[in-house]
N, C-alpha and C positions, 0 to 999 in steps of 0.2 A: 415670759422669760423661759428660755430653754436651757436645761442643764445636761451635762454629759457625764453624770456620775453613773457608776455601775453598782450602786447600793442595792437596787431592786433585783439585779441579776446575780446575786450571790449564789455560788455553787460550791459545794464541798469539794475540795481537791481530791479526797479519797473516792467519793462517789463518782466524780468525773473520770478518774483513772480506772476505777472498777468497771465502768460502762465502756470506756474506750478500749479496754483490753478484753471485751466480750465476756465479762464476769469471770474471767480466768478459766473459761471452758477448755481452751487448748491445754493448759497445764494439768487440769483435772483429768481430761481424756487421756493424755499421754501417761500420766501416773497409773490410771486404770489399765491401760494396755500393757504397760511395763510390768505391773503386778501379775496380770494374766500370763504374760510371756514367761515370767519366772515360775509360775505354777506349772505351766505346760512343759517347760524345760526340765524342771525337777522330775516330772512324771516320765518323760522320755529317758532321762539319764538313770533314775533310780527305780523305776517301775511303780506299779499300782499300789502294792502293799505298803511300801515305805512312804509313798505320797499320801495315802490315806492315814497312815499312822502319825506322820510328823507335819505335813504341810496343809492338806485339805481337811480343815477342821471347821466346826461351826464358828469358832472365833476368827479364823482367817477369812471365812466367807463374809462374816459381818464386817470385818475390816475392809475387805474389798468393796463391799456395797456402799461405803461412805463416799469415796471419790466417784464411783460409778453412778450413783444416784445424783450427785451434784453435777457431774458432766452431762448426764441425760437432761436434766432440767435446764441448765444454762445453755446447752447446745440447742435445745428446742427454742428457748427464748431468744437466743442471739442469731439464729439461722438466717434470718432475713438481712442482717447487717454484715454477713460474711461476704468477703470478696474472693472470688475463685479465679485462679489463673487461667483455667481452660475447662472444657467439658469433662475430661477424665478426673480432674481435681474435684469438680463438683460431685461427680458420681461416686468416687471413692470416699469423699468426706461424708456424703449423705449415707453411704453404706456403713461407715464407722459410727455415725450417729444412730442409725437404726440398730446396729449390732449392740451398742452400749445401752440404748433405751429398751430394747427387747430383753436384754439380760437382767434388768432390774426386776421385773415381775417373776422371771424364772428363778432368780436367786431368793426372792421373798418366798415363793412357793416351796422351794426345796428346803429352805431354812425353817420356816414356821409351820408349814402344812405337813410335808413329808418328815421333816426332822432328821433326815439322813443324807449327809453330804456325799456319801459314796455313790449316790445317784449320778453325779457328774462323771465319775470314772467309768461306771458301768454303762452310761448312756452312749458314749462314743468310743470307738477303738483308738488305737495309737495313731491311725491315719489322720484322725481329726486334729490331734496335737501337732503332728508333722505339718499338716496343711496350714494351721494357724502360725506355727513358728517360721515356716519357710516362705509363705506367700502373704497371708492376710495381715498379720501384725506388722511386718516391715512396711507394707504398703500404707497401712493406717498411720504408722508413726511418721513416715515421710510426708504424707499429705497433711497430717495434723500440724506438723512443724511449719508448714507454709501458710497456715490460716492467718488472714488479715481481716480487719474490720473497717468499714467505712465510718467516718465520723458523723 
């Protein structure tokens, strides 16, 4: 006797949705990039002193590391299931994933080893913030918004 019930193949709807959406990598990565965009924009507008006094603090760095770490882990885990529109999409999305993933150890080092978040401001000049704001972050945000996953 053959039955056609699906009792054996029970799947949690939450787990299935979570996996189908790539563990919400896209949302975490976009949040991370937008937070970085805000920090760099504040620096460009208000200067280094005010940025270090009000925005770039150990607390804000720790807050930034939460979605950054999540995006790095889920991006690496879901990379094989990503569907890319074309080669430039693949290259820029891979660059975004490398940028986010490489930022995690840097932020951990600065926060827990150096203990001085002013390192970020002194490490690169204003040109770095301008480059990120004008070219890199917009490209990452556009490409991240187009991420799709195969089922």
